C-alpha positions as a Markdown table, in Angstrom:
| # | Residue | x | y | z |
|---|---|---|---|---|
| 1 | Met | -222.8 | -4.0 | -143.8 |
| 2 | Glu | -221.3 | -3.8 | -140.4 |
| 3 | Asp | -218.2 | -5.6 | -141.6 |
| 4 | Thr | -217.5 | -3.0 | -144.3 |
| 5 | Ile | -217.8 | 0.2 | -142.2 |
| 6 | Pro | -214.8 | 0.8 | -139.9 |
| 7 | Tyr | -215.7 | 1.9 | -136.4 |
| 8 | Ile | -214.5 | 2.0 | -132.8 |
| 9 | Lys | -216.7 | 1.7 | -129.8 |
| 10 | Thr | -215.9 | 3.3 | -126.4 |
| 11 | Asn | -217.6 | 3.4 | -123.0 |
| 12 | His | -219.0 | 6.6 | -121.6 |
| 13 | Ser | -215.5 | 7.5 | -120.4 |
| 14 | Leu | -214.2 | 7.3 | -123.9 |
| 15 | Ile | -212.1 | 4.2 | -123.3 |
| 16 | Ile | -211.9 | 2.0 | -126.4 |
| 17 | Thr | -213.9 | -1.2 | -125.9 |
| 18 | Cys | -214.3 | -2.6 | -129.4 |
| 19 | Val | -212.5 | -2.3 | -132.8 |
| 20 | Asn | -214.5 | -4.0 | -135.5 |
| 21 | Asn | -213.1 | -6.1 | -138.3 |
| 22 | Ala | -213.2 | -3.4 | -140.9 |
| 23 | Ala | -211.3 | -1.0 | -138.6 |
| 24 | Glu | -208.6 | -3.7 | -138.1 |
| 25 | Cys | -207.6 | -3.2 | -141.7 |
| 26 | Tyr | -206.3 | 0.2 | -140.7 |
| 27 | Leu | -205.6 | 0.0 | -137.0 |
| 28 | Glu | -203.9 | -2.5 | -134.7 |
| 29 | Lys | -206.6 | -3.6 | -132.3 |
| 30 | Ser | -204.2 | -4.8 | -129.6 |
| 31 | Leu | -202.7 | -1.3 | -129.3 |
| 32 | Leu | -206.1 | 0.4 | -129.0 |
| 33 | Leu | -208.2 | -1.7 | -126.7 |
| 34 | His | -208.7 | -0.3 | -123.1 |
| 35 | Gln | -206.9 | 3.0 | -124.1 |
| 36 | Pro | -208.5 | 6.5 | -124.0 |
| 37 | Ile | -209.5 | 7.3 | -127.6 |
| 38 | Gly | -208.3 | 10.9 | -127.2 |
| 39 | Ser | -204.8 | 9.8 | -126.2 |
| 40 | Val | -204.5 | 7.3 | -129.0 |
| 41 | Phe | -205.5 | 9.7 | -131.8 |
| 42 | Asn | -204.3 | 12.9 | -130.1 |
| 43 | Ala | -207.6 | 14.7 | -130.4 |
| 44 | Asn | -210.5 | 15.9 | -128.2 |
| 45 | Phe | -213.3 | 13.5 | -128.7 |
| 46 | Asp | -215.7 | 14.8 | -125.9 |
| 47 | Val | -216.4 | 18.2 | -127.4 |
| 48 | Ser | -217.6 | 17.6 | -131.0 |
| 49 | Asn | -219.5 | 14.9 | -133.0 |
| 50 | Ser | -217.1 | 15.4 | -135.9 |
| 51 | Ile | -213.4 | 15.0 | -135.3 |
| 52 | Lys | -210.5 | 15.2 | -137.8 |
| 53 | Thr | -207.0 | 14.3 | -136.8 |
| 54 | Ile | -203.8 | 12.8 | -138.1 |
| 55 | Tyr | -202.9 | 9.2 | -137.3 |
| 56 | Gln | -199.7 | 7.5 | -138.6 |
| 57 | Gly | -199.3 | 10.2 | -141.3 |
| 58 | Lys | -202.9 | 9.8 | -142.6 |
| 59 | Val | -205.8 | 12.1 | -142.1 |
| 60 | Ile | -208.6 | 10.4 | -140.3 |
| 61 | Ser | -212.1 | 11.7 | -139.9 |
| 62 | Phe | -214.4 | 10.4 | -137.1 |
| 63 | Ser | -218.2 | 10.7 | -136.8 |
| 64 | Lys | -219.4 | 10.3 | -133.2 |
| 65 | His | -222.6 | 8.5 | -132.4 |
| 66 | Lys | -224.2 | 7.9 | -129.0 |
| 67 | Ile | -225.1 | 4.2 | -128.2 |
| 68 | Asn | -226.4 | 2.6 | -125.0 |
| 69 | Ser | -222.9 | 1.5 | -123.8 |
| 70 | Gly | -221.1 | 4.7 | -124.7 |
| 71 | Phe | -220.2 | 6.0 | -128.1 |
| 72 | Cys | -219.5 | 4.6 | -131.6 |
| 73 | Phe | -216.9 | 6.4 | -133.8 |
| 74 | Val | -217.3 | 5.6 | -137.5 |
| 75 | Phe | -214.2 | 6.7 | -139.3 |
| 76 | Asn | -212.7 | 7.3 | -142.7 |
| 77 | Ile | -209.0 | 7.4 | -143.5 |
| 78 | Ser | -207.9 | 9.5 | -146.4 |
| 79 | Asp | -205.7 | 7.8 | -149.0 |
| 80 | Asp | -203.7 | 11.0 | -149.3 |
| 81 | Glu | -200.7 | 11.5 | -147.2 |
| 82 | Val | -200.7 | 14.6 | -144.9 |
| 83 | Asp | -198.0 | 16.3 | -147.0 |
| 84 | Glu | -200.2 | 16.0 | -150.1 |
| 85 | Gln | -203.1 | 17.6 | -148.4 |
| 86 | Leu | -200.9 | 20.6 | -147.3 |
| 87 | Asp | -199.7 | 21.3 | -150.9 |
| 88 | Phe | -201.7 | 24.5 | -151.0 |
| 89 | Phe | -199.1 | 26.1 | -148.6 |
| 90 | Lys | -196.5 | 25.8 | -151.4 |
């Protein structure tokens, strides 16, 4: 099951320490490791347990979970482009 659910692990300082295989389908691991998760995804990850942001033109939703070594962020990337999700403005 772990291989089918995309997640990113961070330490307590929110520095990315692990990108699992399922997450690598969406994200380039080498660009993420050892980077602050908030800077990579341009969002504030230390305030809420549920974070929604835009990454490479896609809407990405994170669910934050406390683990012994820091945090685990399970995520889902919407198949819809951002422009499609903002159609209600038209």
